C-alpha positions as CSV (number, residue, x, y, z in Angstrom):
1,A,78.2,79.6,118.9
2,C,81.3,80.8,120.9
3,C,83.7,83.0,119.1
4,L,86.9,81.3,120.3
5,H,90.3,81.5,118.8
6,S,91.0,77.8,119.0
7,T,94.8,78.1,118.5
8,L,95.0,80.0,121.8
9,H,97.4,82.5,120.3
10,S,97.2,86.3,119.9
11,P,99.5,89.4,120.0
12,H,98.3,89.8,123.7
13,T,100.4,87.2,125.5
14,I,101.2,86.6,129.1
15,T,104.8,86.0,130.1
16,L,105.3,83.9,133.2
17,R,108.8,84.1,134.5
18,E,109.8,81.2,136.8
19,S,113.0,80.1,138.4
20,R,114.7,76.9,137.4
21,R,114.7,73.9,139.7
22,R,117.3,73.9,142.5
23,S,119.4,71.1,143.5
24,Q,117.8,68.4,145.6
25,S,120.0,69.3,148.6
26,E,119.2,73.0,148.4
27,R,115.5,72.3,148.0
28,R,115.4,70.2,151.2
29,G,117.6,72.6,153.1
30,Q,115.4,75.6,152.3
31,E,112.1,73.8,151.8
32,A,111.8,75.2,148.4
33,M,111.2,74.0,144.9
34,A,110.9,76.2,141.8
35,S,109.3,75.2,138.6
36,E,111.3,73.7,135.8
37,R,109.5,75.8,133.2
38,N,110.6,79.2,131.8
39,G,107.5,79.2,129.7
40,D,105.8,82.0,127.9
41,G,102.3,81.1,129.1
42,G,101.0,81.4,125.5
43,K,97.6,80.0,126.1
44,E,94.8,82.4,125.3
45,C,91.5,82.5,123.5
46,A,90.5,85.7,121.7
47,G,87.6,87.9,122.8
48,E,84.5,88.8,120.9
49,N,86.3,89.6,117.7
50,G,88.5,86.5,117.7
51,N,91.7,88.4,118.2
52,G,93.8,89.4,121.1
53,G,94.0,93.2,121.1
54,G,96.4,95.4,123.2
55,G,99.8,94.9,124.7
56,G,101.5,92.3,126.9
57,V,101.0,91.3,130.5
58,S,104.0,90.1,132.5
59,L,103.6,88.1,135.8
60,E,106.4,86.7,137.8
61,M,105.2,83.4,139.2
62,P,105.9,82.5,142.8
63,E,108.5,80.0,143.7
64,I,107.1,76.6,144.7
65,R,108.5,76.5,148.2
66,Y,106.5,73.8,150.0
67,T,106.5,70.3,148.4
68,R,106.9,68.0,151.4
69,L,104.5,66.6,154.0
70,F,103.7,68.7,157.0
71,I,103.8,66.6,160.2
72,N,104.1,67.8,163.7
73,G,105.1,71.3,162.7
74,A,107.8,70.3,160.2
75,F,108.1,69.6,156.5
76,V,109.3,66.1,155.9
77,D,109.7,63.6,153.1
78,A,107.4,60.7,152.7
79,V,108.5,57.6,154.5
80,S,108.7,55.8,151.1
81,G,110.6,58.7,149.5
82,K,108.0,58.7,146.7
83,T,106.7,61.8,145.0
84,L,103.8,62.7,142.8
85,E,103.6,65.3,140.0
86,T,101.3,68.3,140.1
87,R,100.7,69.6,136.6
88,D,99.8,72.9,135.0
89,P,96.4,72.4,133.4
90,R,97.2,75.1,130.8
91,T,99.9,73.0,129.2
92,G,100.1,69.6,131.0
93,D,103.6,70.4,132.1
94,V,104.9,69.5,135.5
95,I,104.8,72.3,138.0
96,A,106.5,70.5,140.8
97,S,107.1,67.1,142.4
98,I,105.3,66.7,145.7
99,A,105.8,64.2,148.5
100,E,103.5,61.2,148.0
101,G,102.1,60.3,151.5
102,D,100.9,56.8,152.2
103,K,99.6,54.8,155.2
104,E,102.9,55.1,157.1
105,D,102.8,58.9,156.8
106,V,99.2,59.0,157.8
107,D,100.1,57.0,160.9
108,L,102.8,59.5,161.8
109,A,100.5,62.5,161.2
110,V,97.7,60.9,163.3
111,K,100.1,60.1,166.1
112,A,101.2,63.8,166.2
113,A,97.6,65.0,166.1
114,R,96.6,62.6,168.9
115,E,99.5,63.7,171.1
116,A,98.6,67.4,170.5
117,F,95.0,66.7,171.4
118,D,95.5,64.4,174.4
119,H,98.4,66.3,176.0
120,G,98.8,69.6,174.1
121,K,97.7,73.1,174.9
122,W,95.4,73.8,171.9
123,P,92.2,72.0,173.2
124,R,92.9,73.3,176.7
125,M,93.5,76.9,175.6
126,P,90.8,79.4,176.3
127,G,88.6,80.0,173.3
128,S,89.6,83.6,173.2
129,E,93.2,82.7,172.8
130,R,92.5,80.2,170.0
131,G,90.5,83.0,168.4
132,R,93.4,85.4,168.7
133,I,95.8,83.0,167.0
134,M,93.2,82.3,164.3
135,M,92.9,86.0,163.6
136,K,96.6,86.2,163.2
137,Y,96.4,83.2,160.8
138,A,93.8,85.1,158.8
139,D,96.0,88.2,158.7
140,L,98.9,86.1,157.3
141,V,96.7,84.5,154.6
142,E,95.6,88.0,153.6
143,Q,99.1,89.3,153.6
144,H,100.2,86.5,151.3
145,A,97.0,86.5,149.2
146,E,98.6,87.5,145.9
147,E,101.2,84.7,146.0
148,L,98.5,82.2,147.1
149,T,96.2,83.4,144.3
150,L,98.9,82.7,141.7
151,L,99.6,79.2,143.2
152,E,95.9,78.4,143.2
153,S,95.3,79.6,139.7
154,L,98.4,77.8,138.4
155,D,97.5,74.5,140.1
156,A,93.8,74.5,139.4
157,G,93.4,76.5,136.2
158,K,91.2,79.1,138.0
159,P,90.9,82.6,136.6
160,R,93.2,84.8,138.7
161,M,90.9,87.7,139.3
162,A,88.1,85.4,140.5
163,T,90.5,83.4,142.6
164,R,91.7,86.5,144.4
165,A,88.2,87.8,145.1
166,V,86.3,84.6,145.7
167,D,88.6,81.9,146.8
168,L,91.1,83.8,148.9
169,G,88.6,86.3,150.1
170,T,86.2,83.6,151.3
171,S,89.1,81.7,153.0
172,V,90.1,84.8,155.0
173,R,86.5,85.5,156.0
174,S,85.9,81.9,157.0
175,L,88.9,82.0,159.3
176,R,87.8,85.3,160.9
177,Y,84.3,84.1,161.3
178,F,85.3,80.9,163.2
179,A,87.9,82.8,165.1
180,G,85.1,84.9,166.5
181,A,83.1,81.7,167.3
182,A,86.0,80.1,169.3
183,D,85.0,81.7,172.6
184,K,81.3,81.3,172.1
185,I,81.0,77.5,172.3
186,H,78.6,76.7,175.1
187,G,75.9,74.2,176.0
188,E,72.4,74.6,177.5
189,T,70.9,74.3,181.0
190,L,67.8,72.1,180.9
191,K,64.8,72.1,183.2
192,M,64.2,68.5,184.3
193,S,61.0,66.8,185.3
194,R,62.2,66.0,188.8
195,Q,64.7,67.5,191.2
196,F,67.7,67.3,188.9
197,Q,69.9,69.7,187.1
198,G,70.6,69.0,183.5
199,H,73.1,70.7,181.2
200,T,74.9,70.0,177.9
201,L,78.6,70.6,177.3
202,R,80.1,70.9,173.9
203,E,83.7,69.6,173.6
204,P,86.1,69.1,170.8
205,I,85.7,65.6,169.2
206,G,89.4,64.9,169.0
207,V,91.5,64.1,165.9
208,A,89.6,65.1,162.6
209,G,90.5,63.7,159.2
210,L,89.8,66.3,156.6
211,I,89.8,65.3,152.9
212,I,89.7,68.3,150.5
213,P,88.5,68.4,146.9
214,W,90.3,69.9,143.9
215,N,87.7,72.4,142.6
216,F,88.0,74.9,145.5
217,P,91.2,74.0,147.3
218,A,91.6,77.1,149.5
219,I,87.9,77.6,150.3
220,M,87.4,73.9,151.2
221,F,90.6,73.8,153.3
222,F,89.3,76.6,155.5
223,S,85.7,75.5,155.5
224,K,86.9,72.3,157.3
225,V,90.1,73.5,159.1
226,A,88.6,76.8,160.6
227,P,85.7,75.3,162.6
228,A,87.9,72.4,163.7
229,L,90.5,74.9,165.0
230,A,87.8,77.0,166.8
231,A,86.4,73.9,168.5
232,G,89.9,72.9,169.8
233,C,90.3,69.8,167.6
234,T,93.6,68.6,166.0
235,M,93.6,67.4,162.4
236,V,95.1,65.5,159.5
237,V,94.3,67.2,156.2
238,K,94.6,65.5,152.8
239,P,94.3,67.9,149.8
240,A,93.5,66.5,146.4
241,E,96.5,65.2,144.6
242,Q,95.7,67.5,141.6
243,T,95.9,70.7,143.8
244,P,98.2,70.3,146.8
245,L,100.2,73.6,146.6
246,S,98.0,75.9,148.6
247,A,97.4,73.5,151.5
248,L,101.1,73.1,152.1
249,Y,101.5,76.9,152.1
250,F,98.6,77.2,154.5
251,A,100.3,74.8,156.9
252,H,103.4,77.0,156.8
253,L,101.4,80.1,157.7
254,A,99.6,78.2,160.5
255,K,102.9,77.6,162.2
256,Q,103.9,81.2,161.7
257,A,100.6,82.3,163.3
258,G,101.3,80.3,166.4
259,V,99.2,77.2,165.9
260,P,101.0,74.6,168.0
261,D,102.9,71.7,166.4
262,G,100.7,68.7,165.7
263,V,97.4,70.6,165.5
264,I,97.5,70.9,161.7
265,N,99.1,68.1,159.7
266,V,99.0,68.0,155.9
267,I,99.5,64.7,154.0
268,T,99.6,65.0,150.2
269,G,98.9,61.8,148.3
270,F,96.3,59.8,146.5
271,G,92.8,58.9,147.7
272,P,93.0,55.1,147.5
273,T,96.1,55.2,149.7
274,A,96.4,58.3,151.9
275,G,92.7,59.1,151.9
276,A,91.7,55.5,152.6
277,A,94.2,55.4,155.5
278,I,92.6,58.4,157.1
279,A,89.1,57.1,156.7
280,S,89.9,53.7,158.2
281,H,92.3,54.9,160.9
282,M,91.3,53.7,164.4
283,D,92.7,56.8,166.1
284,V,90.9,59.3,163.9
285,D,87.7,60.5,165.7
286,M,85.8,61.8,162.7
287,V,86.1,62.3,159.0
288,S,84.9,65.2,156.8
289,F,85.0,64.5,153.0
290,T,84.0,66.6,150.1
291,G,84.0,64.9,146.7
292,S,82.2,62.5,144.5
293,T,79.3,60.3,145.7
294,S,81.1,57.1,144.8
295,V,84.1,58.0,146.9
296,G,81.8,59.3,149.7
297,R,80.4,55.8,150.0
298,L,83.9,54.3,150.3
299,V,84.7,56.8,153.1
300,M,81.5,56.0,155.0
301,E,82.2,52.3,154.6
302,A,85.8,52.6,155.8
303,S,84.7,54.6,158.8
304,A,82.0,52.1,159.7
305,R,84.4,49.1,159.4
306,S,87.0,50.8,161.6
307,N,86.0,52.6,164.7
308,L,82.5,53.7,163.6
309,K,83.7,57.3,163.5
310,P,81.2,60.0,162.6
311,V,81.3,61.1,158.9
312,S,80.5,64.5,157.4
313,L,79.9,64.2,153.6
314,E,79.4,66.9,150.9
315,L,79.0,65.0,147.7
316,G,77.9,65.5,144.1
317,G,74.8,67.2,142.8
318,K,72.7,67.8,139.7
319,S,70.9,71.0,140.6
320,P,68.0,72.3,138.5
321,L,67.4,75.9,137.4
322,I,63.7,76.5,136.6
323,V,62.7,79.5,134.5
324,F,59.0,80.4,134.0
325,D,57.4,82.4,131.2
326,D,57.1,85.6,133.3
327,A,60.8,85.7,134.2
328,D,63.1,88.5,133.1
329,V,64.9,86.8,130.2
330,D,68.1,88.8,130.4
331,M,68.5,88.1,134.1
332,A,67.6,84.5,133.7
333,V,70.3,84.0,131.0
334,G,72.9,85.7,133.1
335,L,72.0,83.5,136.1
336,A,72.1,80.4,134.0
337,I,75.6,81.3,132.6
338,S,76.9,82.0,136.1
339,A,75.3,78.9,137.6
340,N,76.8,76.6,134.9
341,F,80.1,78.0,133.8
342,F,81.5,79.6,137.0
343,N,84.7,77.8,137.9
344,K,84.6,76.0,134.6
345,G,81.5,74.1,135.8
346,E,83.6,72.4,138.4
347,A,81.1,73.0,141.2
348,C,78.8,70.6,143.1
349,V,76.0,73.3,143.1
350,A,76.2,73.9,139.3
351,A,72.7,74.3,137.9
352,S,73.4,72.1,134.9
353,R,69.7,71.2,134.3
354,V,67.9,74.3,133.0
355,Y,64.2,73.8,132.7
356,L,62.5,76.5,130.6
357,Q,58.7,77.0,130.3
358,E,57.7,76.7,126.6
359,G,56.7,80.4,126.3
360,I,60.2,81.7,127.2
361,Y,62.2,78.9,125.6
362,D,62.9,80.3,122.2
363,G,63.8,83.8,123.5
364,F,66.0,82.3,126.2
365,V,67.9,80.2,123.7
366,K,68.5,83.1,121.3
367,K,69.8,85.4,124.0
368,L,71.9,82.7,125.5
369,A,73.6,82.0,122.2
370,Q,74.3,85.7,121.8
371,R,75.8,86.0,125.2
372,M,78.0,83.0,124.8
373,E,79.7,84.6,121.8
374,S,81.6,86.9,124.1
375,W,82.6,84.2,126.6
376,V,86.4,83.9,126.6
377,V,88.2,80.6,127.3
378,G,91.9,80.8,127.8
379,D,94.9,81.4,130.1
380,P,93.5,82.0,133.6
381,F,96.2,84.7,134.1
382,D,94.7,86.8,131.3
383,P,92.2,89.3,132.9
384,R,89.9,89.0,129.9
385,V,89.4,85.3,130.4
386,N,86.1,83.9,131.8
387,Q,87.0,80.3,131.8
388,G,90.3,78.5,132.3
389,P,91.3,74.9,131.7
390,Q,89.7,71.9,133.5
391,V,91.8,70.7,136.4
392,D,93.6,67.8,134.7
393,K,93.6,65.5,131.8
394,V,91.3,62.9,133.4
395,Q,88.6,65.4,134.2
396,C,88.9,67.0,130.8
397,E,88.4,63.7,129.0
398,R,85.5,62.8,131.4
399,V,83.7,66.0,130.4
400,L,84.3,65.4,126.7
401,S,82.9,61.9,127.1
402,Y,79.7,63.3,128.5
403,I,79.5,65.8,125.6
404,D,79.9,62.8,123.2
405,H,77.1,61.0,125.1
406,G,74.8,64.0,124.6
407,K,75.5,64.1,120.9
408,R,74.9,60.4,120.5
409,E,71.6,60.5,122.5
410,G,70.2,63.1,120.2
411,A,70.7,66.4,122.0
412,T,71.5,69.4,119.8
413,V,74.7,71.4,120.4
414,L,73.8,75.1,120.5
415,T,77.3,76.3,121.4
416,G,80.7,74.6,122.0
417,G,80.9,70.9,122.0
418,K,84.6,70.3,121.5
419,P,88.1,70.9,123.0
420,C,89.7,74.3,122.7
421,G,93.3,75.0,121.9
422,Q,96.4,73.0,120.8
423,S,97.5,72.0,124.3
424,G,96.2,72.0,127.9
425,Y,92.8,71.0,129.1
426,Y,90.5,73.6,127.7
427,I,86.9,72.9,126.6
428,E,84.5,75.2,124.9
429,P,81.5,76.1,127.1
430,T,78.8,73.7,125.7
431,V,75.1,74.2,125.6
432,F,72.7,71.4,124.6
433,T,69.1,72.0,123.5
434,D,66.5,69.3,123.0
435,V,67.6,67.4,126.1
436,K,65.4,64.7,127.6
437,D,65.2,63.7,131.2
438,D,66.3,60.2,130.5
439,M,69.6,61.2,128.8
440,I,72.8,60.6,130.6
441,I,73.8,64.3,130.4
442,A,70.5,65.1,132.3
443,K,71.0,62.4,135.0
444,E,74.7,62.4,135.9
445,E,76.9,65.1,137.3
446,I,79.3,66.2,134.6
447,F,81.4,68.7,136.6
448,G,82.4,70.7,133.6
449,P,81.2,73.6,131.4
450,V,78.1,71.8,130.0
451,M,74.5,73.2,130.2
452,C,71.4,71.2,129.4
453,L,68.2,73.0,128.3
454,M,64.9,71.3,128.7
455,K,61.4,72.5,127.9
456,F,58.3,72.2,130.1
457,R,54.6,73.3,129.8
């Protein structure tokens, strides 16, 4: 199957130089916190030949500068003083301690957002002016894209090159797109049946609660924040506790761009506390949530039990990829690999059920096995790597449990099927053949690097 160097060591190593932790007073005074680690980043799987090849790569990691809640234009500690740890999925080591927001912090953030909406200038500003500030915001994100890429890759285990091109690139484009839409929000004039004039008027809804997933932190931040800004809303954003670093940095850049205080507030914390407080808050006018179906139900229930606020949900999936006999096999294999293993399989649109017509099945399986031999799992800062570690220990163990289910239910492992490496949350890209529709791996979203092949006539 995959030709992986399971010890994750080779002569080609990546050195990540990081500053030591500053004193608590200095951190608060300068709103900065560096990592405790001076590590050598020695996490790497070999390429096609099972060895590393050529010289070393040295990257200086950015300082972790923003670790506190962002409320009403300022970084502040949680009311409780509690913190949570965000961990490096390559090793499991702590990257930084982040303020752990709770209900009291959400109340403060919502109060700031409400004041900014009811009495502030953002919703009353001409759309063209909002668009101008958003364009400046996009420029700042683009100017800091390299540092943000390193933070995102470090926090989420995402390959650096893809993160720069896809995640940061998409984020900047989203901001600019909605900046252009800010002065084009209009209604309609309606012809009435009698002597009346009818028209519709689109207005900002108010305070938006935006709950962000961990698989695409930057993209999902701006897919929610950018349209809310364009419309003139204010907002409270809760990033996933696994990947809070980029959201806090984005809050800092928003202030630099000229977004007024109170318009964007960022509360880092856990879903059952901070997330639940947003969903049930009586002064939040709508909630947008991206994540699991089970949590989406809780968000909808909390919204209904509080002020019956509108809810926008983007939840899990189990998408099929159907390949017929007359398909180009090489193209189909390439698409299947991309659809399953991009972003480590941590994507709601992953086509993890691959249905193959019986005439193409054997040829597809053979070519897929060959292609997977050159798939590299390892340190996301290594440019040769296709797949980094899963986001955290919980998700890694969850994916491995699904792989065990597949084995027990009688599916055949074509490639992978086990953890990769001596530390961190790496999993070999796993392909199952002989999968039946009633198997758990065919019915439930795995959210990891697992492909299920099924045959049809």
